[in-house]
N, C-alpha and C positions, 0 to 999 in steps of 0.2 A: 504494500500500500504506500502511496506517495505521501511523504511527510510534508505537511504544509505549515508547520510551526517553525519558528526560528530555531536553527540547530547549529549556530555558530557562536562561539564565545565572544568574538570580536568582528562582527559583520562589517563595520566601517573599515577596518584594516584590510579585509579581503576585497571589499569594493575598491579601495584605494590602490591595492596591488594590481587589480585588473586594469584600472585606469592608467597606472604608471607603466604597465607592460605594453599598452597601446600608444604610449606617448611617442610622437615623431613617426608614427606609421601612416601610410597613405590610407585612403578609404578602402582600397582593394586589399592592402595588407591587414587592415583591421578585420575585414570579413574573413580572410584566410585564418587569422589568429582565432577569431570567434569559432569558426568551424572546427579547427583543430582542438581547441579547448573543449568544445561540446563533445566531440568524438572521444577524447581522452576520459572525460567524466562519465560518459555513457558506458564506456568499456569498464570503468571502475565500478559503476553501479551494478552492471551485469544482470539485472533483473528486467527482462523484456516487458513484463506486465507493468512495472513501475515506470519504465521509459515511455510506454504507450500512454499511460495515464498522464504523465507529464506533458507529452506532446499534445494531447487533447486539451489539457488545461491551458497550455501556452497559446494554442490556436484560438480557443474560446476567449481568452483575455485580450488577444491582439486584434480581434475583430469586434467591431461595435454591434 
C-alpha cells in the first residue's frame, strides 16, 4: 500500500538536495535527471502494486 504520510525526518533537506542537484542543468538535463531518479527509486521500491498506485495518484493530482 502506498504510504501517503510524511516519512522523512528532514523533508526540507531532501527537497533542497534535489534542487541543488539540478542547479546549472538545462531543461533537457533536468528531465533526464528526473527520469533517472524516478527509475532508481522505482527499482528501490520494487513493489509493482505500490508503483501503480503511485502512478494513478500522481496522474489524478496532475490533472484538474
